N, C-alpha and C positions, 0 to 999 in steps of 0.2 A: 426561403433558402438564403437570399441575399442578407436577410436580417441575421441569420445564424453566422454567416461568414463575417459580417461586420462585428458581431459580438465576440467571435473567436479572435479576431484581429485585435480588438481592444484588450481582451484578456491577455494575449500574448505580449502586448506592449506593457501592460501592468506587471507581468511576471519579469520581463526584462528590467523594468524600473526597480524591481525588488531584488535585482542581482541574480536572477536565474539566467545563466548565460550558455548553458549546454544546448547546442542546436538540436541534437537527437531528442533530448527531453522536451524541448519546446515543440518540435515536430510531432512527437507522440501526443502531447496535449492537444495540438491542433487536429490530429487525425482521429482520435477516439471521440465519438459523439456522446458527450457527458449527459445530454438530455434523456438518453434512453436508460440511464442508471438511477433516475429519480422519479418520484410520483408525478403523474401527469399534471396535477394541480400546481406543481412547482416548476414546470418546464421553462417558464419565462425567466426563471432565475438561474438556469443551468450554467451560464457563462459569466455570472457574477463571481467575484473572488470571495466566496463565502461558503461555509459548511452548511449542509442542509439535512433535515431529518429523513431517515428511511425507516423501514419496518423494524420491529423488535427493540425499539428504544435506542437504535443505533444512528449513526450519522455517516454521511459522505463527506470526507474532509474537503476543506477549501482547496482550490487548485494550487495556490501557492505552497501549501504544506505538502500536497502530493508531489509537486515539482521539486521542492527542496529535499524531501526524503529520497526521491528517485535520483536526483543529481548527486547527492551525498554518497549513494551506493556505488557510483562509478562503474556502472554495469557496461559490459561488452557483450558482443554476440556469442561469446564462448561460455558465458556464465549460466549456471543454474541457480535459481532464486527460490527461497522459501518465504512465503507470506503468511504471517499469523494474523488471521482475521480478514476473511474475504469481503465481508460486508456486501455492498452493492455489486462488487466485481470490478469497479472502476480502476482502482489501483492496479489490480492484476492485469487488466487490459493494457494499461500504460506500460507496465513492466514487460509484457509479452512482446512489444514492439522493439525492445532493446536487448532482451536476454535470449539465450538458446532455449531455455525451458523454465516455466514457472510452476511451482507447486504451491497451492493455497488452501489453507484450513479455515473452516468456519464452524462455529458451535451451534448456530441457530439453523434448524432445518429449513424454515421458510426462506431465509436469506440464501442459503446454499442452493436451493432449487431455483430461485429467481436468477441468481448470478450465473448458474450453469446454463440456463436458457438464454440469457442475454449474450453470454460469451459464445455460445453455439451459433446464435444468430449473426454475430460478427465474424464467424468462421476463424476464430483465433485458436488454432489447433495445437499450439505449444503450451497450453495451460491445462494442468490437471488439478481438479478440485476434490476435496474430501470433507465430509462431515466428521469432525473430530475435535478433541481437546487440544488447544494450542500449547498447553503446558508440556505435552509429550512430544511436540514436534512431529516429524515425519521420518522416523529412523530408517525405514526401508529405502528411502530415496536419498538419504544423507551419504556423504557430506555435501554441503551447499557452499557455493562461492560467496553468496550474499543472502542475508536474512533481514526481513523487514517486519516489524510489529506495527499494526495499525490500532493498537489499544495500549492503555497505560499500564505499566508494571512497576512495582517498587524495586525489583531487581529482575535481571534476566535469568530464568531457570537454568541450572547447570546442564540439564538434558539438552537444552537448545544450544548452549555454548559448545557442547560436545559435537553437535551436528554442523558446526561452522568449520570450513576448511582452514588450514594454515594460510595466513595472509588474507583471510576472508574479512568482509566488512559486515557488521550488523548495525541497523539503525532502529532505535526504539524510543518512545516517550517514557523516560524513567524518572521515578520519584513518587512521593506520596500524592494521592488524588488532589488535583487542583494546583499542585506545585511541581509538576513534572517538567523536565527539560528534554527536548529532542537531543538524543545522545548517540554519538557514533562510537562504536566499539570496533577495534581492529585487532585481529588475532595474530600475534607474532610468536610462533612456537607455542609454548604453554602460557605465554603472558598476554593479558588483555589490556590494550591501551584504550582509555576512555577520554572522550572529548565532548563537553557540553556545548550545544549549538544555540538553540533558542528556546524560550519558554513557550509551552504549548498546553492545550487542553484536549484530552482524549477520553473516550469512555474506558472504564477499567476493564482489564482482562479478568475473566471469570472461568473457573474450571468447570469441566463437564460438558455435556451435550444437551441442548434444548430441542426437543422434537416438535414442539408446537410454537 
């Protein structure tokens, strides 16, 4: 236990050194046990600032990227958030400590089931998961104050833009594969303002649902 506490403290110091300054975001990173979201063989790497492989050819993002994306969303306890790409469930867990409610979509059934079980074990009751196609979003729960993509897209689908509230913020890795930038979109009326932040690498967004 003391070893995990020390590793969390070192990770927090590393994130601060990389200009992650939001106390609520850092607190969420410290609170959520990242080790339960990865394979047991990799648990010793849980608090390294690195991405790690998970099932279905996907990854759990490095803590810095999770923190950067979360901080950029400027979430408050009044906000409803849509996440495209549940993956391990780690990012949704972080968001749930900051937002009023989190809706998260995953296209891979095995990941969806595992994430649902992990989040239930953590008793994070303000997260709703769905097995679904991220390109369609979640129209019944829209509009959302904030939207986050945890997969690379060449452009954000119009259907998702329509689900973002006025003055809402969307963060996504946008660009061609291997050349994407973490990009912040802000909706002002019918106008979308775009700001490129940092170069990143994410798995690509794919349409449809995988049941196995």
